[in-house]
N, C-alpha and C positions, 0 to 999 in steps of 0.2 A: 374509414375507421379512424376514430380518435386515437391520437398517439402522443407519446412522450419521447423526446430526444434526450439522450444522456451523453454528456461530453466529459472526457477525461483527458486533459491537455498536459503534456510534459515538455521537457526541453528538446527532445529529439523525436517525439512521436505525438500524434493526436489520435485518440481512440474515440469512437462514437458508436452508439447503438440506438435503434428505434424500437420501442415497445408499443404494441397495440394495447388499447384499453378495452377490456371486455368485462363490463360490470366491475366487480372487485378484483378481477384478475388481470395480469399483465402477460402478454405473449411476445417473446422476442421475434422481431420481424427482420431486422437488418443488423449486421455486426460488421464494423469496418474500422480501418485505421490507415493513417499515413505515417509510415516509418521512414527513417533515414533522412529526416529533414535537414537540408543544407549539404548533404553528402550524396546519398543515393535515394532520393525521394521515391516512394512507391505507395500508391493507393490500392488497397485490397479491401473488397467488400463481398460479404456472403449473405445469402438470404436465410430465411428461417430453416430451410431444409439442408443447408450447407452448400447450395449451389453458388458458384462463383458469379457474382454480378458484374464485377469489374476487377481487373488486375492490370494497373497501368503504372509505368515508370515515367519519371520526369527528369529533365536536366536539373542539375543541382541549383542553378540560378533561377529556375522557374518556381521552385518551392524552397526558397533559401532560408526561411524562418517560419516561426509559428503563425504570424498573420497571413502569409501566403498559403500556408497549409490549411488554415481555416477557410480561406477563400476557395481553395481547390475542393475541399470537402463539401462546402456549401453548394458549389456549382453542381456537383454530382447529386447531392441530396435533392436539389430542385428538379431533377429529372425523374424522380420516382413519384408515382401517382397512387391515389387511393388512401392517403393519410391526411388527416386534419390535425396539425400540430397544436396541442393544448398547453404544453409547458416544456421547458428545458431544464433538466437537472444537471448540476455540475458537481464534480468532486473538487472540494477546496480543502487543502491539506490542513491549514491552521485556522482554528476558530478563536484562538487567544483565550483570555479569561472570561469573555463575555457570552460566548455561544456554546450551549450544550445541546442544542436541537437544530435541525434544518431551519433555514429562514428564507423568506421571500426577499429578493434583492431589488433595491432601488439605488439611486445614485448615492444617497447618504450611506447606505449599507455597504456599497462598493468601496467607498472611501475608508470606512472603518476596517474592512478586510484588507485593503491595501496597506494599512498601517502595520500589519503583521508580516509583511514580506521579508523583513530582515530576519525573522525567526525561521523562515523556510525559503531561502533564496533560490533553491533549485526548483521549487514547486509553485509557490504562491503567485509570482508574477505571471507564470504560464497558465495557472488555473483561472486567473481573472481576465486574461486577454480575450478569450471567446465570449465572456460575459459582456464586456464592453462593446464588442462588435455586434452581438445579438441585440443589445439595447438600441444601437443605432439603426439596425436593419429591421428588426421586428419589435418595436417598443411595446406593443400591446400583448405580446406573448409572455406570460409569467415565467420568471426564472428563479430557480431554487438552488441555494448553496447547501451542500451536505458535507459535513466536516469530518476529517479523519481523527480529530481530537475528541469529538463529542462522546464517543462510547466510553471513554476513560474518565469522564467528568464526575463520576460518583465516588471517587476515592476520598477517604478521610484526609483532612489537611495535613496531618502529621506524616502521611506517607508521600504526599506530593510536594512538600516543601523542601528547600535546601537549607543546610545549616548556616544560614545567613540572617542578618537582622530582619525582623518582621516586615520592615518597610519594603524590602525587595519583593517579598511575596505579594504584598498589596499592590505593587506596581506590575505584577504579572510574571515575575521571575519565579517559575515553579515548574514542576514536572507535568507535562501534558500527555505524553504518549501519542502514538500515531498508528496508522494502518487500522483505525477503528472501524471503518466501513467493512473491511475484510473480516475482522474479528466478529463484528455483529452478525454478518451473514453466516460465518462458520458456526457461531453459537446457536443460531436458529436452525441451521441444517443438522447440527449434531443432535439437537433435541428430537429430530425426526428419525435419524438413522441409528442412534445409540442413546436412547432416552435415559437409561440408568446412569452411565458415567456423566452424561451432560448435566445431570442434577448435582453432580459432585464436584471434585477438584480436577481441573483440566488445565494443561498448558498447551497453548496453540503456538506453533512456530510458523510465522509468515516469512518464508525464505525465498527471496528473489534478488534482484539487483539492489533493492532496498530490503532490509531484513530486520525483523524484531520478533520478540516473543511476548505473549500476554498470559497472565494467570487468570483463569475464570473460576468463580465459585457460583454454582447454580446459574450459569450463563451470563454472569455479570463480571466485568473487569474489576480486579482488585489490585493488580500491579502490572507494570509493563517495563520492558527493558529500555525503551526510549524515554527521553526526558523533555527538557526545555526546547530542544530542536531535534530534527531527524538525524543528527550526527551521533547520538548516543547509543550505547548498547552493543549489539552484535556488529562485527566487521561486515561491510557490504561491498558492493561492486567497486565503488570509488570512494567510499567513506570509511573511516577507521573504526567506528564504534567507540566504545568506552576508552577514554584517554585521560591521563593525568593532566589537570589544568596547568600544572607546572611546565609541561612540555610546550604549551602555547606561549607561556611567559618567557621560556627559554628561547624559543624561536624568534620572539620579538626583541628581547633585550640583549641576547648574546649573539644571535645570528643576523640581526638587523633586518629581519623580514617585516614588511608592513602588514597591517591588519588584513588588507585585501589579498596579499600574497599568501598569508596563512589560511584565509578563507578558501582561496582557490586550491591550496594543497589539501585541505581537509574535505572539501566537497568533490573535488575532481581528480586528484592524483593519489589518493590513499587507498585503503581497503585492499581487495584482491588485486586490483591493478597495480597499486604501489608495492605490495609484497612480492608479487610475481614478476613484475616488469614485463609481463606478457599480455595479459588481458584482464578485463573485469568480468568476463563471461565464464561462469562455472563450467559450461559445456566444453569450452576450449581448454580450460585448465585440466579437466578430467581426461581429455584426449591427448594432452601433451606428455612427452617423456622428459621434459625439462625438470630438473630437481627443484627449481624455483616454483613451478606450478604445484608440485607436491607439498612444498613448504607452505604455500598460501592456503591450500586446502586443509592441511593439518592445523594451521592456526584457526581457521574458520570453525572447524569441528570442535577444537578444544574450547574456544570461547562459547560455542553453543552449549556445550556441556556445563561450563561454569555458570552461565546464566540460567540454565534449566535448574541447577541446584539452588540458585537464589530464589527462583519462583516457587520451587517445591517447598522451600522454607517459609515463604509467604503464605502458602496454602496449608502448611503443616502436613505435607504428603500429597501424592497425586493419584488419581484414578485413571486418567487417560492422558496421552500425549498425541497431539494432532499436527500433521504436516500439511501445509498449504502453500499456495503461490508457486511461481515458476519452478524454482529449484525443489521446493518441498513436494510438489505434485509430480515432478517428472524425473527426478534424479534418484534412482534406487541406490546407487553407491553412497551418496551423501546420507540418505535416510539410514542406511545400514550402519554407517560409521557413527552417526549421532546416537542411534539406538544402542549401540555397543556401550557408549558412555553412560547410558541410563540404566545399565544392569544393576547398579547399586540401589536403584529405586524399585527394582522388581520387574523391569522391562525385559522381555525376551522376544526377539524378532523371529517371525516366520519368513525365512529367506525365500522360499518358493513364492509365497504370496507377495512379498516385497518386489521380487524381480518380475512377477507376472502382472503387476499393476492392480492388485486387490485393494479394496477399501480398508479392510481389517488386515493389518500386517503383523500382529502379535501372535505368538504361539498360544496353544491352549493352556500351557503352563504359566504364561506371563501373568503377573499380578497387576500389571499396568496395561490397559488397552492402548495399542498403537494403531492409529488410523490415518488415512489419507483422505482429506476432504477438499475437493476443488472449491476455490473461492469464487465469488461473483459480486464484485463491488458494484458493477453497473446495475444489476438487478436491485441491489439494496438502494441505490440512488433513485431508481425509478419508483420503487415502493414509497420512499420518503416523499418524493415529489408529488406523486398522486395523492397521498394522504394529506399533504399540506395544501395543495390547491383546492381539494374538496372541502377541507375544514375552513378554508378562507373564503369560499364562495358565498356571496350574499344570499 
């Protein structure tokens, strides 16, 4: 069977999936990841029917970084039979000002993408590492970069610029928005399960370790909470979200922090982790009776409500609010608290449906549809990859 490999590489995990190509359709055959890189490495892979194909732990030094994780994943992938690899699709967080569509990657393209790594230091270098390795090992297999920024590229300039001299915008200093592959998938899925609100005004909340919201009109992005980098908008696991730029100036000029130290603070020590002093994991915070955990959750919910109001203003009202990603899909208490803050917009939660894992969690009386739509960035990447290699074929 012809197949596409999808790779989503992060700082502490490597996710991969294999999709079989059956005409115009893609079928998920293998889903795997190596988590706990450098601390408690563990390779877990399941087949199409959920059967566990491997569940193997490693010593920390054996899978100490992303390159060794890639090597371990490749070693296992070489053991599976029956697939002819036709292309590899990669999630690349930042496409900069140049890329609004998926692209085939060559060495020149790779260098251009590497030039954006300062805009996404947590993600871009890790996204590009498996591409470089695959170029060395399988130079004849096409590789496709799919960008998290691409879905937001249709915004008018006046909405994506900062109030700075025009020259900065021309140099690429502008709002990009992220989590675009997730929003693109949810927009398509919503058109299937709730076509009427999908044609209207929708806010999608991608709530996970990284978190953002996007305003959709007729399935297209018109505004996002994230901007120039993935630091902006909602508070996240280790990132603060929206912050007065004067705070950064103060930390440098008055506290004597270097730019690198401030970067480390904002990317690794802020957000839920910084507020609580306990954890960046919402599950652990919800389970804790420490008042600092409650404080961090309250801040997160409050900021979600504020940003929902901003996006509702951009849309001139909303027809639906969608929860997705790890927290959005799995945390009924967080959904309930956020929904409570949307009451002024006409949202009314069905508590039974919310607690029971229903897709529609708004009551019959609610003027705003509240939905839970699981995201699937990997399938979106596979679709883009298949479409691009077919359109590029001689």
